[in-house]
All heavy atoms as a GROMACS GRO file, in nm:
protein
  611
    1MET      N    1   0.568   0.538   2.110
    1MET     CA    2   0.646   0.450   2.028
    1MET      C    3   0.788   0.504   2.025
    1MET      O    4   0.810   0.624   2.010
    1MET     CB    5   0.588   0.446   1.887
    1MET     CG    6   0.660   0.351   1.796
    1MET     SD    7   0.589   0.341   1.632
    1MET     CE    8   0.432   0.269   1.666
    2THR      N    9   0.882   0.415   2.038
    2THR     CA   10   1.022   0.455   2.037
    2THR      C   11   1.094   0.387   1.923
    2THR      O   12   1.076   0.268   1.900
    2THR     CB   13   1.090   0.415   2.170
    2THR    OG1   14   1.020   0.478   2.277
    2THR    CG2   15   1.235   0.456   2.171
    3VAL      N   16   1.174   0.464   1.852
    3VAL     CA   17   1.254   0.410   1.743
    3VAL      C   18   1.398   0.448   1.771
    3VAL      O   19   1.428   0.564   1.801
    3VAL     CB   20   1.209   0.467   1.607
    3VAL    CG1   21   1.297   0.418   1.495
    3VAL    CG2   22   1.063   0.434   1.582
    4ARG      N   23   1.488   0.351   1.758
    4ARG     CA   24   1.630   0.379   1.780
    4ARG      C   25   1.706   0.356   1.651
    4ARG      O   26   1.692   0.253   1.587
    4ARG     CB   27   1.685   0.289   1.889
    4ARG     CG   28   1.623   0.324   2.021
    4ARG     CD   29   1.667   0.232   2.128
    4ARG     NE   30   1.576   0.259   2.239
    4ARG     CZ   31   1.606   0.251   2.364
    4ARG    NH1   32   1.724   0.210   2.399
    4ARG    NH2   33   1.520   0.280   2.456
    5LEU      N   34   1.783   0.454   1.615
    5LEU     CA   35   1.867   0.446   1.496
    5LEU      C   36   2.010   0.476   1.535
    5LEU      O   37   2.036   0.555   1.625
    5LEU     CB   38   1.822   0.548   1.391
    5LEU     CG   39   1.679   0.539   1.341
    5LEU    CD1   40   1.647   0.658   1.252
    5LEU    CD2   41   1.657   0.409   1.268
    6SER      N   42   2.102   0.414   1.464
    6SER     CA   43   2.242   0.444   1.491
    6SER      C   44   2.318   0.446   1.359
    6SER      O   45   2.267   0.404   1.256
    6SER     CB   46   2.302   0.340   1.586
    6SER     OG   47   2.294   0.211   1.528
    7GLY      N   48   2.436   0.499   1.365
    7GLY     CA   49   2.524   0.498   1.250
    7GLY      C   50   2.470   0.574   1.132
    7GLY      O   51   2.419   0.686   1.144
    8ALA      N   52   2.480   0.511   1.015
    8ALA     CA   53   2.444   0.576   0.889
    8ALA      C   54   2.297   0.616   0.886
    8ALA      O   55   2.262   0.722   0.831
    8ALA     CB   56   2.476   0.484   0.772
    9LEU      N   57   2.208   0.535   0.944
    9LEU     CA   58   2.066   0.570   0.944
    9LEU      C   59   2.039   0.695   1.026
    9LEU      O   60   1.965   0.784   0.985
    9LEU     CB   61   1.981   0.454   0.995
    9LEU     CG   62   1.972   0.331   0.906
    9LEU    CD1   63   1.889   0.222   0.972
    9LEU    CD2   64   1.912   0.367   0.770
   10SER      N   65   2.102   0.703   1.142
   10SER     CA   66   2.086   0.820   1.227
   10SER      C   67   2.140   0.945   1.157
   10SER      O   68   2.076   1.052   1.161
   10SER     CB   69   2.159   0.798   1.359
   10SER     OG   70   2.146   0.911   1.442
   11ASP      N   71   2.254   0.932   1.093
   11ASP     CA   72   2.313   1.045   1.020
   11ASP      C   73   2.222   1.089   0.906
   11ASP      O   74   2.205   1.209   0.882
   11ASP     CB   75   2.450   1.007   0.965
   11ASP     CG   76   2.552   0.981   1.074
   11ASP    OD1   77   2.530   1.026   1.189
   11ASP    OD2   78   2.654   0.916   1.045
   12PHE      N   79   2.164   0.992   0.836
   12PHE     CA   80   2.075   1.024   0.724
   12PHE      C   81   1.952   1.100   0.772
   12PHE      O   82   1.912   1.201   0.713
   12PHE     CB   83   2.033   0.895   0.652
   12PHE     CG   84   1.948   0.920   0.531
   12PHE    CD1   85   2.006   0.959   0.411
   12PHE    CD2   86   1.811   0.905   0.537
   12PHE    CE1   87   1.928   0.982   0.299
   12PHE    CE2   88   1.732   0.929   0.426
   12PHE     CZ   89   1.790   0.967   0.307
   13VAL      N   90   1.893   1.054   0.882
   13VAL     CA   91   1.776   1.123   0.937
   13VAL      C   92   1.815   1.264   0.981
   13VAL      O   93   1.745   1.361   0.951
   13VAL     CB   94   1.714   1.043   1.054
   13VAL    CG1   95   1.608   1.126   1.126
   13VAL    CG2   96   1.652   0.914   1.002
   14ALA      N   97   1.926   1.276   1.049
   14ALA     CA   98   1.971   1.407   1.096
   14ALA      C   99   1.991   1.505   0.981
   14ALA      O  100   1.962   1.624   0.993
   14ALA     CB  101   2.100   1.391   1.176
   15ALA      N  102   2.037   1.455   0.867
   15ALA     CA  103   2.059   1.542   0.750
   15ALA      C  104   1.927   1.590   0.689
   15ALA      O  105   1.925   1.691   0.620
   15ALA     CB  106   2.140   1.466   0.644
   16ASN      N  107   1.819   1.519   0.718
   16ASN     CA  108   1.689   1.556   0.662
   16ASN      C  109   1.601   1.633   0.759
   16ASN      O  110   1.487   1.665   0.727
   16ASN     CB  111   1.615   1.429   0.616
   16ASN     CG  112   1.672   1.375   0.488
   16ASN    OD1  113   1.654   1.434   0.383
   16ASN    ND2  114   1.746   1.267   0.497
   17VAL      N  115   1.652   1.661   0.877
   17VAL     CA  116   1.575   1.728   0.982
   17VAL      C  117   1.649   1.855   1.026
   17VAL      O  118   1.771   1.859   1.026
   17VAL     CB  119   1.556   1.633   1.103
   17VAL    CG1  120   1.490   1.705   1.218
   17VAL    CG2  121   1.475   1.511   1.062
   18GLY      N  122   1.573   1.956   1.062
   18GLY     CA  123   1.632   2.078   1.114
   18GLY      C  124   1.648   2.185   1.007
   18GLY      O  125   1.584   2.181   0.903
   19GLU      N  126   1.733   2.279   1.033
   19GLU     CA  127   1.749   2.395   0.944
   19GLU      C  128   1.794   2.356   0.804
   19GLU      O  129   1.756   2.417   0.706
   19GLU     CB  130   1.850   2.493   1.005
   19GLU     CG  131   1.798   2.564   1.128
   19GLU     CD  132   1.899   2.663   1.183
   19GLU    OE1  133   1.982   2.712   1.105
   19GLU    OE2  134   1.891   2.692   1.302
   20THR      N  135   1.876   2.253   0.792
   20THR     CA  136   1.927   2.214   0.660
   20THR      C  137   1.840   2.109   0.592
   20THR      O  138   1.858   2.081   0.474
   20THR     CB  139   2.070   2.157   0.673
   20THR    OG1  140   2.067   2.044   0.760
   20THR    CG2  141   2.165   2.262   0.727
   21GLY      N  142   1.746   2.050   0.664
   21GLY     CA  143   1.664   1.943   0.608
   21GLY      C  144   1.525   1.988   0.566
   21GLY      O  145   1.486   2.103   0.583
   22ALA      N  146   1.452   1.896   0.510
   22ALA     CA  147   1.316   1.924   0.462
   22ALA      C  148   1.211   1.916   0.572
   22ALA      O  149   1.097   1.956   0.551
   22ALA     CB  150   1.281   1.826   0.350
   23TYR      N  151   1.248   1.863   0.688
   23TYR     CA  152   1.153   1.843   0.798
   23TYR      C  153   1.199   1.918   0.921
   23TYR      O  154   1.318   1.930   0.948
   23TYR     CB  155   1.140   1.693   0.829
   23TYR     CG  156   1.094   1.614   0.710
   23TYR    CD1  157   1.185   1.555   0.622
   23TYR    CD2  158   0.959   1.600   0.682
   23TYR    CE1  159   1.143   1.484   0.511
   23TYR    CE2  160   0.916   1.529   0.571
   23TYR     CZ  161   1.008   1.471   0.487
   23TYR     OH  162   0.966   1.402   0.376
   24GLU      N  163   1.100   1.964   0.999
   24GLU     CA  164   1.133   2.039   1.120
   24GLU      C  165   1.182   1.949   1.232
   24GLU      O  166   1.265   1.990   1.312
   24GLU     CB  167   1.010   2.118   1.167
   24GLU     CG  168   0.976   2.234   1.076
   24GLU     CD  169   0.861   2.317   1.131
   24GLU    OE1  170   0.843   2.319   1.254
   24GLU    OE2  171   0.792   2.380   1.051
   25ASN      N  172   1.127   1.825   1.238
   25ASN     CA  173   1.169   1.734   1.344
   25ASN      C  174   1.160   1.590   1.297
   25ASN      O  175   1.102   1.561   1.192
   25ASN     CB  176   1.088   1.757   1.472
   25ASN     CG  177   0.939   1.743   1.447
   25ASN    OD1  178   0.894   1.638   1.401
   25ASN    ND2  179   0.862   1.847   1.477
   26VAL      N  180   1.215   1.500   1.375
   26VAL     CA  181   1.220   1.359   1.338
   26VAL      C  182   1.080   1.300   1.328
   26VAL      O  183   1.050   1.223   1.237
   26VAL     CB  184   1.306   1.280   1.440
   26VAL    CG1  185   1.300   1.130   1.412
   26VAL    CG2  186   1.450   1.329   1.437
   27SER      N  187   0.990   1.338   1.419
   27SER     CA  188   0.854   1.285   1.415
   27SER      C  189   0.784   1.320   1.285
   27SER      O  190   0.715   1.236   1.225
   27SER     CB  191   0.772   1.339   1.533
   27SER     OG  192   0.822   1.288   1.654
   28GLU      N  193   0.801   1.442   1.240
   28GLU     CA  194   0.740   1.483   1.112
   28GLU      C  195   0.796   1.399   0.997
   28GLU      O  196   0.722   1.356   0.909
   28GLU     CB  197   0.770   1.632   1.089
   28GLU     CG  198   0.710   1.688   0.962
   28GLU     CD  199   0.750   1.833   0.940
   28GLU    OE1  200   0.751   1.911   1.037
   28GLU    OE2  201   0.780   1.866   0.824
   29TYR      N  202   0.925   1.374   0.999
   29TYR     CA  203   0.990   1.294   0.895
   29TYR      C  204   0.936   1.150   0.896
   29TYR      O  205   0.898   1.096   0.792
   29TYR     CB  206   1.141   1.296   0.917
   29TYR     CG  207   1.224   1.226   0.813
   29TYR    CD1  208   1.188   1.226   0.679
   29TYR    CD2  209   1.340   1.162   0.849
   29TYR    CE1  210   1.267   1.163   0.584
   29TYR    CE2  211   1.420   1.098   0.755
   29TYR     CZ  212   1.382   1.099   0.622
   29TYR     OH  213   1.460   1.037   0.528
   30ILE      N  214   0.928   1.090   1.013
   30ILE     CA  215   0.880   0.953   1.025
   30ILE      C  216   0.733   0.943   0.982
   30ILE      O  217   0.695   0.850   0.909
   30ILE     CB  218   0.897   0.901   1.170
   30ILE    CG1  219   1.045   0.898   1.209
   30ILE    CG2  220   0.833   0.765   1.187
   30ILE    CD1  221   1.132   0.808   1.124
   31ARG      N  222   0.650   1.038   1.023
   31ARG     CA  223   0.509   1.038   0.981
   31ARG      C  224   0.497   1.045   0.829
   31ARG      O  225   0.417   0.974   0.767
   31ARG     CB  226   0.433   1.153   1.046
   31ARG     CG  227   0.392   1.126   1.189
   31ARG     CD  228   0.293   1.231   1.240
   31ARG     NE  229   0.349   1.365   1.241
   31ARG     CZ  230   0.418   1.417   1.342
   31ARG    NH1  231   0.440   1.346   1.451
   31ARG    NH2  232   0.464   1.538   1.336
   32ASP      N  233   0.580   1.128   0.766
   32ASP     CA  234   0.577   1.140   0.620
   32ASP      C  235   0.620   1.009   0.555
   32ASP      O  236   0.559   0.965   0.457
   32ASP     CB  237   0.666   1.255   0.574
   32ASP     CG  238   0.652   1.280   0.425
   32ASP    OD1  239   0.537   1.288   0.375
   32ASP    OD2  240   0.756   1.292   0.357
   33LEU      N  241   0.722   0.944   0.607
   33LEU     CA  242   0.767   0.815   0.552
   33LEU      C  243   0.657   0.711   0.564
   33LEU      O  244   0.632   0.634   0.470
   33LEU     CB  245   0.892   0.767   0.625
   33LEU     CG  246   1.020   0.844   0.599
   33LEU    CD1  247   1.132   0.794   0.691
   33LEU    CD2  248   1.062   0.831   0.454
   34ILE      N  249   0.588   0.709   0.678
   34ILE     CA  250   0.481   0.611   0.698
   34ILE      C  251   0.365   0.640   0.602
   34ILE      O  252   0.310   0.548   0.541
   34ILE     CB  253   0.435   0.611   0.845
   34ILE    CG1  254   0.548   0.556   0.933
   34ILE    CG2  255   0.307   0.529   0.862
   34ILE    CD1  256   0.525   0.576   1.081
   35ARG      N  257   0.329   0.767   0.587
   35ARG     CA  258   0.221   0.802   0.493
   35ARG      C  259   0.256   0.759   0.351
   35ARG      O  260   0.173   0.704   0.279
   35ARG     CB  261   0.195   0.952   0.496
   35ARG     CG  262   0.113   0.998   0.613
   35ARG     CD  263   0.075   1.146   0.598
   35ARG     NE  264   0.041   1.199   0.727
   35ARG     CZ  265   0.122   1.271   0.804
   35ARG    NH1  266   0.244   1.304   0.763
   35ARG    NH2  267   0.083   1.314   0.922
   36ARG      N  268   0.380   0.785   0.310
   36ARG     CA  269   0.422   0.746   0.175
   36ARG      C  270   0.419   0.595   0.157
   36ARG      O  271   0.379   0.544   0.053
   36ARG     CB  272   0.562   0.799   0.146
   36ARG     CG  273   0.566   0.948   0.127
   36ARG     CD  274   0.707   0.991   0.098
   36ARG     NE  275   0.723   1.135   0.108
   36ARG     CZ  276   0.814   1.201   0.041
   36ARG    NH1  277   0.898   1.139  -0.038
   36ARG    NH2  278   0.825   1.331   0.056
   37ASP      N  279   0.463   0.523   0.259
   37ASP     CA  280   0.461   0.377   0.251
   37ASP      C  281   0.318   0.326   0.244
   37ASP      O  282   0.287   0.234   0.168
   37ASP     CB  283   0.535   0.316   0.371
   37ASP     CG  284   0.563   0.169   0.352
   37ASP    OD1  285   0.601   0.129   0.241
   37ASP    OD2  286   0.546   0.093   0.450
   38LYS      N  287   0.229   0.385   0.322
   38LYS     CA  288   0.087   0.347   0.320
   38LYS      C  289   0.028   0.373   0.182
   38LYS      O  290  -0.044   0.289   0.126
   38LYS     CB  291   0.011   0.426   0.426
   38LYS     CG  292  -0.136   0.393   0.438
   38LYS     CD  293  -0.198   0.472   0.552
   38LYS     CE  294  -0.344   0.442   0.570
   38LYS     NZ  295  -0.430   0.502   0.471
   39GLU      N  296   0.059   0.487   0.123
   39GLU     CA  297   0.011   0.518  -0.012
   39GLU      C  298   0.065   0.417  -0.114
   39GLU      O  299  -0.008   0.374  -0.203
   39GLU     CB  300   0.053   0.660  -0.053
   39GLU     CG  301  -0.022   0.768   0.020
   39GLU     CD  302   0.035   0.907  -0.005
   39GLU    OE1  303   0.134   0.921  -0.081
   39GLU    OE2  304  -0.017   1.004   0.054
   40ARG      N  305   0.192   0.377  -0.099
   40ARG     CA  306   0.252   0.280  -0.190
   40ARG      C  307   0.180   0.146  -0.181
   40ARG      O  308   0.145   0.085  -0.282
   40ARG     CB  309   0.400   0.261  -0.158
   40ARG     CG  310   0.471   0.159  -0.246
   40ARG     CD  311   0.609   0.125  -0.193
   40ARG     NE  312   0.609   0.075  -0.057
   40ARG     CZ  313   0.580  -0.050  -0.022
   40ARG    NH1  314   0.547  -0.139  -0.112
   40ARG    NH2  315   0.585  -0.087   0.105
   41VAL      N  316   0.154   0.101  -0.058
   41VAL     CA  317   0.085  -0.027  -0.037
   41VAL      C  318  -0.056  -0.021  -0.096
   41VAL      O  319  -0.101  -0.115  -0.162
   41VAL     CB  320   0.082  -0.062   0.114
   41VAL    CG1  321  -0.012  -0.177   0.143
   41VAL    CG2  322   0.222  -0.094   0.162
   42GLU      N  323  -0.127   0.089  -0.074
   42GLU     CA  324  -0.262   0.104  -0.128
   42GLU      C  325  -0.260   0.109  -0.280
   42GLU      O  326  -0.346   0.050  -0.345
   42GLU     CB  327  -0.329   0.229  -0.070
   42GLU     CG  328  -0.363   0.215   0.077
   42GLU     CD  329  -0.407   0.343   0.143
   42GLU    OE1  330  -0.394   0.452   0.080
   42GLU    OE2  331  -0.453   0.337   0.258
   43LYS      N  332  -0.162   0.175  -0.339
   43LYS     CA  333  -0.151   0.181  -0.485
   43LYS      C  334  -0.124   0.043  -0.543
   43LYS      O  335  -0.181   0.003  -0.644
   43LYS     CB  336  -0.042   0.279  -0.528
   43LYS     CG  337  -0.031   0.292  -0.679
   43LYS     CD  338   0.083   0.382  -0.720
   43LYS     CE  339   0.095   0.400  -0.868
   43LYS     NZ  340   0.083   0.280  -0.950
   44GLU      N  341  -0.035  -0.033  -0.476
   44GLU     CA  342  -0.006  -0.168  -0.524
   44GLU      C  343  -0.131  -0.256  -0.518
   44GLU      O  344  -0.158  -0.333  -0.611
   44GLU     CB  345   0.106  -0.231  -0.441
   44GLU     CG  346   0.241  -0.172  -0.469
   44GLU     CD  347   0.350  -0.222  -0.375
   44GLU    OE1  348   0.319  -0.301  -0.282
   44GLU    OE2  349   0.466  -0.183  -0.394
   45ALA      N  350  -0.210  -0.244  -0.412
   45ALA     CA  351  -0.334  -0.322  -0.400
   45ALA      C  352  -0.432  -0.280  -0.509
   45ALA      O  353  -0.497  -0.365  -0.572
   45ALA     CB  354  -0.396  -0.303  -0.262
   46PHE      N  355  -0.443  -0.150  -0.535
   46PHE     CA  356  -0.532  -0.102  -0.640
   46PHE      C  357  -0.487  -0.151  -0.776
   46PHE      O  358  -0.569  -0.194  -0.858
   46PHE     CB  359  -0.538   0.051  -0.638
   46PHE     CG  360  -0.624   0.108  -0.747
   46PHE    CD1  361  -0.762   0.105  -0.738
   46PHE    CD2  362  -0.567   0.164  -0.860
   46PHE    CE1  363  -0.841   0.156  -0.839
   46PHE    CE2  364  -0.645   0.214  -0.962
   46PHE     CZ  365  -0.783   0.210  -0.952
   47ASP      N  366  -0.357  -0.148  -0.802
   47ASP     CA  367  -0.303  -0.194  -0.930
   47ASP      C  368  -0.330  -0.343  -0.951
   47ASP      O  369  -0.362  -0.387  -1.061
   47ASP     CB  370  -0.154  -0.165  -0.941
   47ASP     CG  371  -0.125  -0.016  -0.958
   47ASP    OD1  372  -0.218   0.061  -0.989
   47ASP    OD2  373  -0.008   0.023  -0.939
   48ARG      N  374  -0.318  -0.424  -0.843
   48ARG     CA  375  -0.350  -0.567  -0.854
   48ARG      C  376  -0.497  -0.587  -0.886
   48ARG      O  377  -0.533  -0.669  -0.972
   48ARG     CB  378  -0.314  -0.640  -0.724
   48ARG     CG  379  -0.166  -0.665  -0.707
   48ARG     CD  380  -0.136  -0.761  -0.592
   48ARG     NE  381  -0.193  -0.720  -0.465
   48ARG     CZ  382  -0.134  -0.639  -0.378
   48ARG    NH1  383  -0.016  -0.588  -0.405
   48ARG    NH2  384  -0.193  -0.610  -0.265
   49LEU      N  385  -0.585  -0.513  -0.819
   49LEU     CA  386  -0.728  -0.522  -0.846
   49LEU      C  387  -0.760  -0.479  -0.987
   49LEU      O  388  -0.836  -0.546  -1.059
   49LEU     CB  389  -0.806  -0.436  -0.745
   49LEU     CG  390  -0.957  -0.428  -0.767
   49LEU    CD1  391  -1.021  -0.566  -0.757
   49LEU    CD2  392  -1.019  -0.332  -0.667
   50LYS      N  393  -0.700  -0.371  -1.032
   50LYS     CA  394  -0.722  -0.322  -1.168
   50LYS      C  395  -0.678  -0.426  -1.271
   50LYS      O  396  -0.749  -0.451  -1.369
   50LYS     CB  397  -0.648  -0.190  -1.188
   50LYS     CG  398  -0.686  -0.117  -1.314
   50LYS     CD  399  -0.640   0.028  -1.308
   50LYS     CE  400  -0.498   0.041  -1.356
   50LYS     NZ  401  -0.455   0.181  -1.372
   51ALA      N  402  -0.564  -0.490  -1.249
   51ALA     CA  403  -0.515  -0.592  -1.341
   51ALA      C  404  -0.610  -0.712  -1.344
   51ALA      O  405  -0.639  -0.766  -1.451
   51ALA     CB  406  -0.374  -0.637  -1.301
   52GLU      N  407  -0.659  -0.751  -1.228
   52GLU     CA  408  -0.753  -0.864  -1.222
   52GLU      C  409  -0.883  -0.830  -1.295
   52GLU      O  410  -0.936  -0.912  -1.370
   52GLU     CB  411  -0.782  -0.899  -1.076
   52GLU     CG  412  -0.885  -1.007  -1.063
   52GLU     CD  413  -0.836  -1.125  -0.983
   52GLU    OE1  414  -0.724  -1.123  -0.933
   52GLU    OE2  415  -0.913  -1.220  -0.974
   53LEU      N  416  -0.933  -0.710  -1.275
   53LEU     CA  417  -1.056  -0.669  -1.344
   53LEU      C  418  -1.034  -0.659  -1.495
   53LEU      O  419  -1.121  -0.697  -1.573
   53LEU     CB  420  -1.107  -0.536  -1.289
   53LEU     CG  421  -1.165  -0.542  -1.148
   53LEU    CD1  422  -1.195  -0.402  -1.097
   53LEU    CD2  423  -1.290  -0.628  -1.144
   54THR      N  424  -0.918  -0.612  -1.536
   54THR     CA  425  -0.886  -0.603  -1.679
   54THR      C  426  -0.887  -0.742  -1.742
   54THR      O  427  -0.944  -0.762  -1.850
   54THR     CB  428  -0.749  -0.535  -1.699
   54THR    OG1  429  -0.756  -0.402  -1.645
   54THR    CG2  430  -0.712  -0.527  -1.846
   55ARG      N  431  -0.824  -0.839  -1.673
   55ARG     CA  432  -0.825  -0.977  -1.723
   55ARG      C  433  -0.967  -1.032  -1.729
   55ARG      O  434  -1.006  -1.098  -1.825
   55ARG     CB  435  -0.739  -1.067  -1.634
   55ARG     CG  436  -0.591  -1.055  -1.660
   55ARG     CD  437  -0.512  -1.165  -1.590
   55ARG     NE  438  -0.530  -1.167  -1.444
   55ARG     CZ  439  -0.461  -1.094  -1.359
   55ARG    NH1  440  -0.369  -1.010  -1.403
   55ARG    NH2  441  -0.483  -1.101  -1.230
   56ALA      N  442  -1.046  -1.005  -1.625
   56ALA     CA  443  -1.183  -1.057  -1.621
   56ALA      C  444  -1.268  -0.999  -1.734
   56ALA      O  445  -1.342  -1.072  -1.800
   56ALA     CB  446  -1.247  -1.026  -1.485
   57PHE      N  447  -1.256  -0.870  -1.758
   57PHE     CA  448  -1.336  -0.808  -1.864
   57PHE      C  449  -1.288  -0.848  -2.003
   57PHE      O  450  -1.364  -0.842  -2.099
   57PHE     CB  451  -1.338  -0.656  -1.849
   57PHE     CG  452  -1.430  -0.609  -1.740
   57PHE    CD1  453  -1.379  -0.546  -1.628
   57PHE    CD2  454  -1.567  -0.628  -1.749
   57PHE    CE1  455  -1.464  -0.503  -1.526
   57PHE    CE2  456  -1.652  -0.586  -1.648
   57PHE     CZ  457  -1.601  -0.523  -1.536
   58ALA      N  458  -1.162  -0.891  -2.013
   58ALA     CA  459  -1.109  -0.933  -2.143
   58ALA      C  460  -1.142  -1.079  -2.174
   58ALA      O  461  -1.131  -1.122  -2.289
   58ALA     CB  462  -0.957  -0.914  -2.145
   59ALA      N  463  -1.185  -1.154  -2.074
   59ALA     CA  464  -1.217  -1.296  -2.095
   59ALA      C  465  -1.342  -1.309  -2.183
   59ALA      O  466  -1.432  -1.227  -2.177
   59ALA     CB  467  -1.241  -1.364  -1.960
   60PRO      N  468  -1.345  -1.414  -2.265
   60PRO     CA  469  -1.463  -1.434  -2.349
   60PRO      C  470  -1.587  -1.462  -2.262
   60PRO      O  471  -1.577  -1.523  -2.156
   60PRO     CB  472  -1.427  -1.555  -2.435
   60PRO     CG  473  -1.314  -1.622  -2.365
   60PRO     CD  474  -1.246  -1.518  -2.282
   61GLU      N  475  -1.700  -1.418  -2.310
   61GLU     CA  476  -1.824  -1.435  -2.233
   61GLU      C  477  -1.854  -1.582  -2.206
   61GLU      O  478  -1.912  -1.616  -2.104
   61GLU     CB  479  -1.941  -1.370  -2.306
   61GLU     CG  480  -2.061  -1.353  -2.218
   61GLU     CD  481  -2.163  -1.258  -2.277
   61GLU    OE1  482  -2.126  -1.161  -2.342
   61GLU    OE2  483  -2.282  -1.283  -2.254
   62SER      N  484  -1.810  -1.669  -2.295
   62SER     CA  485  -1.835  -1.812  -2.276
   62SER      C  486  -1.763  -1.869  -2.154
   62SER      O  487  -1.797  -1.977  -2.105
   62SER     CB  488  -1.792  -1.890  -2.402
   62SER     OG  489  -1.653  -1.873  -2.424
   63SER      N  490  -1.662  -1.799  -2.104
   63SER     CA  491  -1.590  -1.847  -1.987
   63SER      C  492  -1.659  -1.812  -1.855
   63SER      O  493  -1.619  -1.860  -1.749
   63SER     CB  494  -1.447  -1.792  -1.986
   63SER     OG  495  -1.448  -1.652  -1.964
   64TYR      N  496  -1.762  -1.728  -1.862
   64TYR     CA  497  -1.837  -1.691  -1.742
   64TYR      C  498  -1.938  -1.799  -1.708
   64TYR      O  499  -1.996  -1.862  -1.796
   64TYR     CB  500  -1.909  -1.557  -1.761
   64TYR     CG  501  -1.815  -1.439  -1.766
   64TYR    CD1  502  -1.778  -1.382  -1.886
   64TYR    CD2  503  -1.763  -1.386  -1.649
   64TYR    CE1  504  -1.692  -1.273  -1.891
   64TYR    CE2  505  -1.677  -1.277  -1.652
   64TYR     CZ  506  -1.642  -1.222  -1.774
   64TYR     OH  507  -1.556  -1.116  -1.778
   65GLN      N  508  -1.957  -1.819  -1.579
   65GLN     CA  509  -2.053  -1.918  -1.532
   65GLN      C  510  -2.158  -1.846  -1.449
   65GLN      O  511  -2.125  -1.778  -1.352
   65GLN     CB  512  -1.980  -2.022  -1.446
   65GLN     CG  513  -2.070  -2.125  -1.386
   65GLN     CD  514  -1.992  -2.220  -1.296
   65GLN    OE1  515  -1.877  -2.195  -1.262
   65GLN    NE2  516  -2.055  -2.327  -1.257
   66PRO      N  517  -2.285  -1.859  -1.484
   66PRO     CA  518  -2.389  -1.792  -1.406
   66PRO      C  519  -2.399  -1.854  -1.266
   66PRO      O  520  -2.394  -1.976  -1.251
   66PRO     CB  521  -2.516  -1.814  -1.486
   66PRO     CG  522  -2.488  -1.929  -1.576
   66PRO     CD  523  -2.340  -1.935  -1.596
   67LEU      N  524  -2.408  -1.769  -1.167
   67LEU     CA  525  -2.420  -1.814  -1.028
   67LEU      C  526  -2.533  -1.737  -0.960
   67LEU      O  527  -2.556  -1.620  -0.990
   67LEU     CB  528  -2.291  -1.789  -0.951
   67LEU     CG  529  -2.165  -1.861  -0.997
   67LEU    CD1  530  -2.044  -1.808  -0.922
   67LEU    CD2  531  -2.179  -2.010  -0.976
   68THR      N  532  -2.599  -1.804  -0.867
   68THR     CA  533  -2.701  -1.736  -0.787
   68THR      C  534  -2.631  -1.666  -0.670
   68THR      O  535  -2.515  -1.697  -0.638
   68THR     CB  536  -2.804  -1.835  -0.731
   68THR    OG1  537  -2.736  -1.921  -0.638
   68THR    CG2  538  -2.869  -1.917  -0.842
   69ALA      N  539  -2.701  -1.576  -0.605
   69ALA     CA  540  -2.645  -1.508  -0.488
   69ALA      C  541  -2.610  -1.610  -0.380
   69ALA      O  542  -2.505  -1.599  -0.315
   69ALA     CB  543  -2.743  -1.404  -0.436
   70ALA      N  544  -2.694  -1.710  -0.361
   70ALA     CA  545  -2.667  -1.813  -0.260
   70ALA      C  546  -2.540  -1.889  -0.291
   70ALA      O  547  -2.461  -1.922  -0.201
   70ALA     CB  548  -2.787  -1.909  -0.250
   71GLU      N  549  -2.515  -1.919  -0.418
   71GLU     CA  550  -2.393  -1.990  -0.456
   71GLU      C  551  -2.269  -1.905  -0.429
   71GLU      O  552  -2.165  -1.954  -0.383
   71GLU     CB  553  -2.399  -2.029  -0.606
   71GLU     CG  554  -2.501  -2.137  -0.636
   71GLU     CD  555  -2.522  -2.157  -0.786
   71GLU    OE1  556  -2.520  -2.056  -0.862
   71GLU    OE2  557  -2.540  -2.272  -0.827
   72ILE      N  558  -2.279  -1.777  -0.458
   72ILE     CA  559  -2.166  -1.688  -0.433
   72ILE      C  560  -2.137  -1.677  -0.284
   72ILE      O  561  -2.022  -1.686  -0.240
   72ILE     CB  562  -2.193  -1.548  -0.493
   72ILE    CG1  563  -2.198  -1.557  -0.644
   72ILE    CG2  564  -2.088  -1.447  -0.447
   72ILE    CD1  565  -2.246  -1.435  -0.714
   73ILE      N  566  -2.243  -1.665  -0.202
   73ILE     CA  567  -2.225  -1.657  -0.057
   73ILE      C  568  -2.164  -1.786  -0.004
   73ILE      O  569  -2.070  -1.782   0.076
   73ILE     CB  570  -2.360  -1.626   0.012
   73ILE    CG1  571  -2.404  -1.484  -0.023
   73ILE    CG2  572  -2.351  -1.645   0.162
   73ILE    CD1  573  -2.547  -1.451   0.016
   74ALA      N  574  -2.213  -1.900  -0.051
   74ALA     CA  575  -2.158  -2.029  -0.007
   74ALA      C  576  -2.011  -2.043  -0.047
   74ALA      O  577  -1.928  -2.090   0.032
   74ALA     CB  578  -2.241  -2.144  -0.065
   75ARG      N  579  -1.978  -2.001  -0.168
   75ARG     CA  580  -1.839  -2.009  -0.215
   75ARG      C  581  -1.748  -1.921  -0.130
   75ARG      O  582  -1.636  -1.958  -0.096
   75ARG     CB  583  -1.832  -1.968  -0.362
   75ARG     CG  584  -1.692  -1.979  -0.420
   75ARG     CD  585  -1.685  -1.931  -0.561
   75ARG     NE  586  -1.712  -1.787  -0.564
   75ARG     CZ  587  -1.722  -1.715  -0.674
   75ARG    NH1  588  -1.713  -1.772  -0.791
   75ARG    NH2  589  -1.744  -1.585  -0.667
   76ASN      N  590  -1.796  -1.803  -0.095
   76ASN     CA  591  -1.714  -1.711  -0.016
   76ASN      C  592  -1.698  -1.754   0.129
   76ASN      O  593  -1.602  -1.715   0.195
   76ASN     CB  594  -1.770  -1.570  -0.023
   76ASN     CG  595  -1.748  -1.507  -0.160
   76ASN    OD1  596  -1.658  -1.546  -0.233
   76ASN    ND2  597  -1.833  -1.413  -0.195
   77LYS      N  598  -1.791  -1.834   0.180
   77LYS     CA  599  -1.780  -1.885   0.318
   77LYS      C  600  -1.681  -2.000   0.326
   77LYS      O  601  -1.628  -2.027   0.432
   77LYS     CB  602  -1.916  -1.930   0.368
   77LYS     CG  603  -2.006  -1.816   0.404
   77LYS     CD  604  -2.136  -1.865   0.464
   77LYS     CE  605  -2.225  -1.750   0.504
   77LYS     NZ  606  -2.351  -1.796   0.561
   78ALA      N  607  -1.658  -2.067   0.215
   78ALA     CA  608  -1.568  -2.184   0.214
   78ALA      C  609  -1.424  -2.146   0.230
   78ALA      O  610  -1.378  -2.041   0.214
   78ALA     CB  611  -1.588  -2.263   0.087
   0.00000   0.00000   0.00000
């Protein structure tokens, strides 16, 4: 995979790599950025699921509708 940066982005990466930076090389820096982004995306997905479950558990029991396993499978196939 090849990534090309120029100008301010290239300068920013260069400042974070090498003897004065937090990373030994550009590849290490890019891998760390990707890992952090992946963690952010996973956290956002977890937070959305948690919010949905919180709303579901807070709903009154009368709002629940009993369903059979077959009905749930049919609904999910649609």
